[in-house]
N, C-alpha and C positions, 0 to 999 in steps of 0.2 A: 175184375178186368185187369189183365197183366199189363205192365208197363212195357213199351217197346224197348228192345235192346239197343244200346248205344254203341257207337263205333269204338272198338278197342283203343285204349289209350296207349300211344307210343311213348317210348322212353324220352324224357325231357319235357313232356307235355303235362299240363295240369288236368287232372281228372275232373270231368264235368258231371260225373255221376253223383247224385245226391241220394242218401238213404230214404228220404221222404217219410221217415217214421222209424219204428223200432224202439226198444227200451232205452238205449243210450240217447237217441235223438229227443225223445219226449222228456227224459230227465234233464236234458239241457234246457228245454223250454221251461220246465218247472224251476230250474235254477235261475233262469233269466227272469221268471215271474217274481221270485224272491228278491232279486236285485232291483227290479222295477218298483217293488213295494217300498224299498228303502229310498229310491230316488223320488218317485212321484206320489207315494202315499201321503207324505207330509205336506207337499206343496198343494195337493188337492184338498187339504184341510186348512189352507192358509187363511180362509175367511175367519175362522175362529181366532187364529193368532192375530190377524189384522185388527179385529175388534178388541181383543184383550190389550194389545199394545196401545191402541188409541185411547182406551178407557182407563188404563192403569199405568203401565211403565213409561209410555211415551205420550202423555197427555198434551204436552206443549209442542208436539211435532205435528205437521200437517199430514193429510192423507198422501200427498205426493212423496214426502220424505219417508213415510212408512212404506209406501209402495216400492221404493228402491230396495228395501230389504229382500223382498220376494223376487223382484226382477233381476237383481244381481245374482241371486241363487240360480235362477234359470239360465242366465247368461253364462255363468261359469259351467253349468252342466253341459250346455251345447257347444260353447266356444272352446273350452279346454278339452271337451270330449272329442272334438275334431282332431286335436293334436295327439290324443291318445290312440286314435285309430291305427295309424301306421305302426306304432310301437306294439300294439296288440297283435298285429299280423306277424311281427317278427318274434315276439317274446312269449306269446300265448296269454291266456287270461289270468293266471294265478296271482301274479304279483299285483295286478291292478284291482282284482276283486277283493283281495285281502286288505290292501291299503285303503281302498275306497270305503269298505265296510268299517274299518277302524276309524277313519276320519268322520264318517257320519255319526257313529255312536259317540265318539269323543266330542263332536260339535254340540250334540244335544246335552251331554253331561255338563259342558262348560256353559251352555246357554242357561242352564238351571241357576247359575249364580250371576248371570249378566244382568246389569241394571241400566246401563246407559245405551244411547243410540249406537255408538260406535262399537261397543262391546257386543251388542246383538248383531250388528252388521258383520263383524269379523268372524264370530263363531258360527252363526247360522248361514250367512250369505257366502262368505269366502271359504271357510273350512268345509261347511256342508256342501256347498256347490262344487268345489273341487273334488270332494269325495264322491259326489254323484256323477261327475264327469268320468272319474276312473272306473265307475261301474257301468256307465251307459254304453260305451263303445264295445266292451266285451260281451255285454248282455245282448245287444242287438246283433253284433257281428257273428257270434257263435251260432246263432240260429241260422244264419245264411250259409254256414258250413254244412248243414244237415238237410235243408229244405230248399227246393226251387219251385216246383209246381204248387206245393202247399205252403209256400212262404207267407202268403197273406194270412192264412189261417193260423199258422204257428206264431207269427209276430203278433197278431191280434190277441191270441190267448195270453202271451207274455205281458202285453200292455194292459190286460184286465186288472193287473195288480194295483195300478194306480187308482182305478175306480173302487176296487175292493177296500183299499186303505182309506179312500175318501168316504166310504160308507161307514166304516167302523170308527175311524179316528175322531171326526168332529163331535159326535155325541159323547164319546169317551172323554175327550179333552174338556168339553163343556162341563161334564159331570165332575171331573177331577178338579177343575179350576174353581168350582163352587164349594168344594168340601173344605171345611176348616181343618187345618193341620196338613193339608196336601198342597193346595195352591199351585202356583206356577213352578216352583223348584221341583217338586216331586212329580208333577205332570211331565216335565221334560225328562226326568230320570226314567219314569215308566215308559215313555216313548223310546228312550235309548235302549232299554231292555227288549222292547218289541223288535226294534231294528237289529239288535244283536241276535235274536232268535232267527230272524229272516236271513241274516248273514251266513249262518251255518250251512244250509242247503245250497245257497248261492256259491259258496266256496267249494263245496264238494262236487256239484253236478255240472257247473259250466266248464265245458272242455272244448278246445279247438280241434278241428279235424284236419285242417290244412294250415300250414304256416309258410311264410315267405321262403324258407329254405327249400321247400318243395317246388318252387316256381323255377321254370327253366332259366338258365343263365343267359340265354339269348333273348329273353323277353324284352320288349322295348321299354326304355326308361319311362316313356309316357304312361305306362300302365301302373305306375306306383300310386299309392294311396295318399298323395299329397294334394294340398290345395292348388287348384289350377284355374285362375280366373279366366283364362283364354276360352274355356268351354262355354262361358256365358254368352259368347257371340252366337251360339245356337239358339235361335229364337224360342223354340218350344221349351228348351231346358231353362232359359232365362225367365220365361213367363212362369213356369212351374216354381222356380226358386223364389221369385218375387211373391207369388201367390202363397208360398210357404210362410214368408215373412208376414204377410197380411193376416194369415190364419193365426199366427202367434199373437198378433195384435188383438184379435178378437177373443181367442180361447180363454185367456187367463183373467179377463175382466170380470165375468160372472163368478168365477171361482174365488177371486179375491174380495169382491164387494157384495155378493148376494146377502151375506149375514148383516153387514152394515146397512144395506138397503132395507132389510126387514126391520132393523132397529129404528131407522128414520121414520118408518110408518107405524112405529109403536107396536110391532108384532112381539109376542112373547119371545124371550131369548131362545127357548127350546124350539119354537117353530122356525126361527131364523136359521138355527143350526141344522134343523131337519131339512130345509130347502137345499143346503149344501150336500147333505147326505143323499137326497133324492137325485140330484144331478150326478153324483158319483155312482150311485146304484144303477141308474139308467145307462151310464157310460160303460159299465161292464158289458152290457149287451151291445152297446155301440162300438165296442172294440172287437168283440168276437164275431158277431153276425156280419158286419160289413167285410171283415177279413175273409170270412168264408165265401161270401157272395162275390168278392173281388176276384177270386180265383176262377169263378164261373162266368161272371158277366163282364169282367174287365176292370182293372184297378182304377183307371181314370173315370170310367162311367160311374162307379160307386162313389168315389170321393166327391165328384161334382154334385151328385144327388144329396150327399150328407152336408156339404157346404151350403147348398141352397136351403136345406131344412134349418140349418143354424141361423141363416139370415132371416128366414121367415119367422122363426120362433122369437128371435130378438125384437124384430121391428113390428110384428103384428100382435104379439102377446105380452112381452115384457114392457115394451114402450108405453102402451096405454093402461098397464096393470094398476098403477097407483097403490101398490101394496096389498091388493085384495088377495086373500089366501088361495081361493080356487084357481084364479088365473096364474098366480105365481107358482103354484104346484104344477099346473099344466105346462108352463114354460120350463120348469126344472126337469120334468120328465122328457119333453121333446128335445130340449137343448142337450141334456145329458146323453140321450140316445144318439143324437146326430153328431155331437162334438167328440164322442169317444174315438172316432176314426181319424181325428185331425192329426194325431201323432203316429198312430199305428200304421196307417196306410202310406205315409210319406215315403219311407224307405223303398217299398215295393213299387210305388208309382215312379219315383225317380229312376229306379233300376231299369225301367223300360226304355230309357233313352240311350243305353250303352250296353256293350258286351260285358260279360261277367268279370273279365280281368280289369275293366276300367271302373267298376262299380265304386271303389273306394274314393277315387278322385271326384266323381260326380256327387255322391252323398256328402263328402267333406265340404265341397264348395257350396252346395246349397245350404247345409246346416250352418256354416260360418256366416252366411248372409242372414239366415233366419234368426240367428242368435241375437241380432240387434233388435228384432221385433220383440223377443222375450225381454230384452233389457229395457225397452221403452214403453211397453204396453201398460203396465199397472201405473207407473208414474204419470203418463199422459192422462189416463183416466182420473187419477187423483187430482191432477191440475185442473181438469174440467170441472170437477166438483168444487174446487176452490174458487173458480171464476164466478160462478153463480151459486148462491146459497139456495137451499130448499129444493123444491121439485124441479126447477129449471136446471140445476146442476146435475141431478140424476138423469134428466132427459138427455142432456149433452153427453153424459157418460154412455148411456144406452145407444144413442145414435152413433157414437164413435165405434162401439162394438159392432153394431149392425153394418155400418159402412165398411168396416174392415173385412167382414165376411162377403159383402157384395163385391169388393175389389178382388178378393181371393177367387170368388166364383168367376169373375171375368177373366182372370189370368188362366185358370185351369180350363175354362171353356175355350179360350183362344188357343191354348197349347194343344187341346184335342182336335180342334178344327184344322190347325196347321198340319197335324199328323195324319188324320184319317178323313178330313173334309167334314161335310155336313151330314154324313151317313149316321143316322141315329142308332141303327142296329149294329154298327161296327163294334166289335169287342176290342176295347183298348183301355 
């Protein structure tokens, strides 16, 4: 079926025609996939690192203190990534992709010789997080230059890289860490070489189609891609942004603690690492399929369904599980499939509240707010573990995760009702 012809673009206007496919567009998606592998592949394997740090390098530090390592990484990815967005629009992706890739590879190389808490924090959280931020804005922004109607599908495909990395890296890391003569130093170096391999296609294929130089000189200043807290007075956008923060609270708790949870219930280390791989394997489908369905059924409709499934899986399966392998496996599958869309659908959902020329301001403002959810999620969960020892601590952690998803569900449900009312069949 042919696409309808759009109105011819007049001189000084921004072309709203999107290729929606073709060799160059899909190579951009592949390049973004490789960039996402560098950003989220390692964080999706954070459960293995959290357990190793607690058992070996950082034995005298609490779960909360170790949690800050991963939370700061995510905070830098999203918070600094917001500041990179406007520069990407003006300068294009090349300088950011190359610098970000170099920083991630270098951070892992330096991590291989780190031994103290602050050395790990500086090289992994700060250097790696800033490197991820330099990759994140171009990787997501370039896709928006080539896709509109199929943006949910294209973005979802790119975000499957995090799940793919989360499937392969935990068992690989667990195996390498257990080998005599390899251990932690060479595990980090091997990871650095993997990220270097992913950096090559990311640097080659990510290309911008539009830059700010092509924007009309008489375009209003309000259409710039800068943080604009004033738009939070719009109730539906404010609700979606706060819901984004609550999702960040819930999302990274199982990723960071599922391996330690299995260890508490004396599961074999290989089985604990396998649960993390199952979550990430299921999330590959959870990124691609909801992205495809969102273009057909409505972006908010799909994300509301997936948030509800996240809450159900946490509160009805993980909470009463008590370390039983069949139930924990079921939880890992359902949570992975549902949570895969938590990040991939956010840009396309928020984009429905604004015109294309204002997209940067909206996603920038929401991401800046949500970055504080990334910053505090894992440390809050670790603090709950420290308050109560044993099973009670784990119940508190799981209830925190489930409650965060329920709050996110309420926010996104309210934003939908404000926009289209109670019409269940409305596509939004």
